[in-house]
Every structure is written in C-alpha cells, then in structure tokens.
N, C-alpha and C positions, 0 to 999 in steps of 0.2 A: 544118624543124629535126630532126624525128625521123629522117629519112633520113641526115642528116649524123652524128648521134650513133650511129645504127645501123652506118653504114659504118665509123666509127672503131672501134667495138667489134669488128666483124668483122675488121678489119685486125689488131687486137691478138690475136684468137684464132688467126688464120692464122699470125702470126709465132711464137706459142707452139708451135703444132703443127709448123711447118717447122723450128724451130731445134733441132738435135740437142744443142746445148750445154746446153739446159735439162735434158735427161735426165741428162747426166753430172753437172750441178750437183745434181740431185735425189738421185742415187746418193751423191754426196759428202756431202750433208746427212744422208742416211739413216745413213751410217756414223758420223756424229757425233750420235747421238741425244740426247746430253746427259743431264742429271740433272733429273728431274721434281721440282720443289719442292712444288707442290701442284696439285690439280685444283679449279678454280673451279666447274665444273659438269661434267655428263657429257661435254660436247664442248669444254670450254675448260680449258687448263692453263697453268701457269707453269713454265718450265724454264730452266736455264742450260746453254748449249752453246757450242761453238766454231764460228764461221762465218767462212770465209775467213781462218783463222788468228787471229781475234780472239774474245774471250769476249763473249757477248751474253746479255742477259736476254730471253727470248722469251715473249710472252704471245700465245697463238694458239688459234684454233678448229681442231678436228679433225673428220674425217668417216670413216665406215667404208666401205672398198672391199675386196671379196672377204674380208670377215671381219677385216680388219686396220685399225687406226687409222692414218690418214694426215693429215699437216698440211695445213690449208687455206690459202687466200690471205688470209683475214681474220685479221689479227694484226699485231703490231709486235715488232720486235727492237730492243732498246735497247742501245747501246754502253755501256761502263762509265761514260763521262763523263755520258751521258744518264741512266743509272740513278742515279748519285750525285746529280744535280740533282733527280730525282724523289724519291729517298729523303730528301733534305734538306728537301723541301717537304711531306712527308706529314702533318705536324701541321696545316699550313694547309689541305690537302685535307680532312683529317678534320673540321676545324672547319667548313669550307664545306658539307659534307654533313650536318652536325648530329651527328657522332659524337664531337666533342671533349668531354673531361671538364672543361675549364677554364671 
C-alpha cells in the first residue's frame, strides 16, 4: 500500500513542477495580495483577496523563502457564500468550544 500512496504523491509533485500554468497562477495571486485582516500566529493569517475575479476569505499558513513570506498549501479560501454560512454559525461554534457566554 505504501508504494501506491507514494506513487500517487510523486505523480502530484511531478505535475506541479511540469505545469508552467502553476507559475503564472502564482504570479497572478501575488499581484492580488489582499488585505490582511489578522495574524492568527506567526505563520497563519486571515486575509480578504480576489482570486479568479471573486472575493474570498483566505485562512492560510505561510512560510519564509529567501526572507519573504510565501503562502503555503495548507489553508482554505472561502467564497462569500461559504463565509456567510460560517459567520452565521459562529455563535454555535463558540458554544461548542466552550466560549459562549450564554
């Protein structure tokens, strides 16, 4: 089984390296840095940015490369519809984690 999983991972990495479209997408996303709303920790932040012409709420880990903060793969970009659903349920989330005042 480990060979099967490893081969799949290797295929993913090869396709990422060979695809020049990834690099242009990355440059496009760099030009749309967005507005940093808050830093959750040293390497995690919440920002609002435009991705492929749509506004997204981005919660993402960052790493340092050549002295510059770069967005990592770990994270989530929520569309406005998804953000509104999450926002509407924040009281329930807060209660579930024990932070509710009610």
